[in-house]
C-alpha positions as CSV (number, residue, x, y, z in Angstrom):
1,X,0.0,-0.2,0.1
2,X,1.0,3.5,-1.0
3,X,1.5,5.9,1.8
4,X,1.5,9.5,1.9
5,X,5.1,9.4,3.0
6,X,6.5,7.3,-0.1
7,X,4.6,10.1,-2.4
8,X,7.5,12.5,-3.6
9,X,7.2,16.2,-3.1
10,X,7.0,18.2,-6.0
11,X,9.7,20.3,-7.2
12,X,8.7,23.9,-7.0
13,X,9.5,26.6,-9.4
14,X,10.8,30.1,-8.0
15,X,12.8,33.0,-8.1
16,X,16.5,33.3,-6.6
17,X,18.1,36.9,-6.0
18,X,21.8,36.5,-6.2
19,X,24.8,39.0,-6.1
20,X,26.5,39.0,-8.8
21,X,29.7,39.2,-7.5
22,X,29.8,36.5,-4.9
23,X,27.4,34.2,-6.4
24,X,25.8,34.0,-2.9
25,X,21.9,33.7,-2.9
26,X,20.8,36.8,-1.3
27,X,16.8,35.9,-1.1
28,X,14.8,32.8,-1.9
29,X,11.0,33.2,-3.9
30,X,9.3,30.3,-3.8
31,X,6.1,29.9,-5.9
32,X,3.2,28.8,-3.7
33,X,1.6,26.6,-6.7
34,X,3.5,25.8,-10.0
35,X,2.1,27.4,-13.1
36,X,-0.4,25.4,-15.2
37,X,1.1,26.7,-18.4
38,X,4.4,28.5,-19.4
39,X,4.5,30.4,-22.6
40,X,7.4,30.9,-24.2
41,X,8.1,32.6,-27.3
42,X,12.3,32.4,-29.3
43,X,12.7,34.6,-31.7
44,X,16.1,34.3,-33.4
45,X,19.1,37.2,-34.2
46,X,19.0,36.8,-37.8
47,X,22.2,38.8,-39.2
48,X,20.5,39.2,-43.0
49,X,17.2,40.4,-41.8
50,X,14.4,40.1,-44.4
51,X,15.9,39.9,-47.7
52,X,15.1,39.9,-51.1
53,X,15.3,36.3,-52.6
54,X,15.5,37.5,-56.0
55,X,12.4,36.3,-57.2
56,X,10.8,39.6,-57.3
57,X,10.4,40.5,-53.1
58,X,10.6,43.6,-51.3
59,X,13.2,42.9,-48.7
60,X,16.8,44.7,-48.5
61,X,18.7,42.3,-46.5
62,X,21.9,41.1,-47.4
63,X,21.3,37.7,-49.5
64,X,25.4,36.2,-48.1
65,X,23.7,36.8,-44.4
66,X,20.7,35.0,-45.0
67,X,22.0,32.0,-43.1
68,X,23.9,33.5,-40.2
69,X,22.9,34.7,-36.5
70,X,24.2,37.3,-35.0
71,X,23.9,36.3,-31.5
72,X,21.4,33.8,-29.1
73,X,18.0,34.1,-30.0
74,X,16.1,36.3,-28.2
75,X,13.7,34.0,-25.5
76,X,10.5,35.7,-23.4
77,X,8.7,33.4,-20.5
78,X,4.7,34.4,-19.4
79,X,3.4,32.7,-16.9
80,X,0.6,33.1,-14.5
81,X,1.6,32.6,-10.3
82,X,-1.7,31.9,-7.7
83,X,-1.3,32.8,-4.2
84,X,-3.7,31.8,-1.7
85,X,-3.3,32.3,1.9
86,X,-6.1,30.0,2.7
87,X,-4.4,27.1,1.2
88,X,-1.5,27.4,4.0
89,X,-4.3,27.8,6.8
90,X,-0.9,25.8,9.3
91,X,0.8,29.0,8.4
92,X,-0.2,32.7,10.5
93,X,-0.6,35.0,7.7
94,X,-1.5,38.1,10.0
95,X,-0.6,40.3,6.9
96,X,-2.6,38.1,4.4
97,X,-0.3,38.0,1.6
98,X,1.2,41.1,1.8
99,X,4.6,40.0,2.3
100,X,4.7,37.6,-0.9
101,X,3.3,40.0,-3.0
102,X,6.2,42.9,-1.8
103,X,8.5,40.4,-2.3
104,X,8.0,40.1,-6.0
105,X,7.2,43.6,-6.3
106,X,10.3,44.5,-5.1
107,X,12.3,42.7,-8.1
108,X,12.2,45.6,-9.8
109,X,12.0,48.2,-7.1
110,X,14.9,50.2,-6.0
111,X,15.2,50.2,-2.0
112,X,14.7,53.5,-0.2
113,X,18.1,53.5,0.9
114,X,19.2,53.8,-3.0
115,X,16.7,55.9,-3.4
116,X,17.6,58.5,-0.6
117,X,22.1,58.1,-1.6
118,X,20.6,59.2,-5.5
119,X,18.7,62.0,-3.7
120,X,21.8,62.9,-1.9
121,X,24.4,62.7,-4.7
122,X,22.0,65.1,-6.7
123,X,21.8,67.4,-3.7
124,X,25.4,67.5,-3.9
125,X,25.9,68.3,-7.1
126,X,26.7,65.4,-8.8
127,X,26.1,65.6,-12.5
128,X,25.2,61.8,-13.4
129,X,24.2,59.4,-11.6
130,X,24.3,55.7,-12.6
131,X,21.4,53.6,-12.6
132,X,20.7,51.7,-9.6
133,X,21.8,48.2,-10.1
134,X,19.6,45.4,-9.0
135,X,20.7,41.7,-7.6
136,X,21.2,39.0,-10.3
137,X,17.6,37.2,-10.8
138,X,17.6,33.5,-11.5
139,X,14.0,31.7,-12.7
140,X,14.5,28.2,-11.9
141,X,12.1,25.5,-13.6
142,X,13.1,22.3,-12.2
143,X,17.2,21.7,-12.5
144,X,17.0,21.7,-16.1
145,X,16.2,25.1,-16.3
146,X,18.2,27.9,-13.9
147,X,18.2,30.8,-16.2
148,X,19.2,34.5,-15.7
149,X,16.2,36.9,-16.1
150,X,14.9,40.4,-16.0
151,X,11.4,40.7,-14.9
152,X,9.9,42.8,-18.0
153,X,6.3,42.6,-17.1
154,X,3.4,41.8,-13.7
155,X,0.2,42.1,-13.4
156,X,-1.6,41.3,-10.1
157,X,-4.9,40.7,-9.4
158,X,-6.2,40.7,-6.0
159,X,-9.4,38.3,-5.7
160,X,-9.9,38.0,-1.7
161,X,-9.5,39.8,1.3
162,X,-9.7,39.4,5.2
163,X,-11.5,41.8,7.3
164,X,-8.6,44.3,7.7
165,X,-8.4,44.3,4.1
166,X,-5.2,42.2,3.6
167,X,-5.2,40.3,0.3
168,X,-5.4,36.6,0.9
169,X,-5.7,35.3,-2.5
170,X,-4.3,36.7,-5.7
171,X,-3.0,35.5,-9.2
172,X,0.3,36.9,-10.9
173,X,0.8,37.6,-14.5
174,X,4.6,37.6,-15.2
175,X,6.5,38.0,-18.2
176,X,10.3,37.6,-17.8
177,X,13.1,38.0,-20.7
178,X,15.8,35.5,-20.5
179,X,19.4,37.2,-20.5
180,X,21.9,36.1,-22.6
181,X,25.5,36.9,-23.4
182,X,24.2,39.6,-25.6
183,X,23.0,41.5,-22.7
184,X,25.6,40.9,-20.1
185,X,29.3,41.9,-19.9
186,X,32.0,39.4,-20.7
187,X,32.5,37.2,-17.6
188,X,29.5,38.2,-15.6
189,X,28.1,35.1,-13.6
190,X,24.4,35.6,-15.6
191,X,26.6,34.9,-18.7
192,X,28.1,31.9,-17.3
193,X,24.7,30.3,-16.3
194,X,22.9,31.1,-19.6
195,X,26.1,29.2,-21.1
196,X,25.3,26.5,-19.0
197,X,21.7,26.6,-20.1
198,X,22.4,26.7,-23.3
199,X,24.9,23.5,-22.9
200,X,22.0,21.7,-21.6
201,X,19.7,22.4,-23.8
202,X,22.3,20.7,-26.5
203,X,22.9,17.9,-24.8
204,X,19.3,17.4,-24.9
205,X,18.7,18.2,-28.5
206,X,21.6,15.5,-28.9
207,X,19.5,12.5,-27.3
208,X,16.4,13.7,-29.1
209,X,14.7,11.2,-31.6
210,X,16.7,11.7,-35.2
211,X,14.5,11.1,-38.3
212,X,15.5,10.2,-41.2
213,X,14.8,11.9,-45.1
214,X,12.9,8.6,-45.7
215,X,10.2,9.2,-43.5
216,X,9.8,12.7,-45.7
217,X,9.7,10.7,-48.9
218,X,12.9,12.1,-49.9
219,X,15.9,10.2,-51.2
220,X,18.6,13.1,-50.3
221,X,19.3,16.9,-49.8
222,X,17.6,18.9,-52.6
223,X,16.5,16.0,-54.0
224,X,14.1,17.2,-57.0
225,X,10.8,15.4,-58.0
């Protein structure tokens, strides 16, 4: 008979904030429920653009660059995360899910200390203030997908509240841009993590089932009728 203790616990997806210099985790945000769907958009960085194939098309790209890539594909991920305090009755939640929402919102907010420092520099006559550098953000979806990302969009739908109007249930639509070696400086920890992710993808592609030309009704590459 199968016991509950014998059933493996599911791995949770989540977000990890990492110090880019030391590589140490600064904060771990575990998603309460794994999203039901994950939408991924992949667009190649083509070198030639939309070129004229010589058949009267209107493209203006360089035909010699038609099969070349300028760099890694641009990839974005979208998913909806659910947060529900009523599903965790064993955990005290006097402020509802405010802490979980705040942790996610702080992914795109500088801290008050950083803003005060920027104001101080401006008052002292500093001509140029460098943009605030945030921790390296990693999105994890199992052991085979640990990727550096930038949060590009967040939509929050709070759908239930306690007697003090603290939100106790919400869904969040999140959009992430995968950061590649084209986005990060050489040697950056995020760039190395992207290369590790790409190497994992190459390995998985290598063990996939290969087809044959015969199954496509072809005798050879470029075969005519």
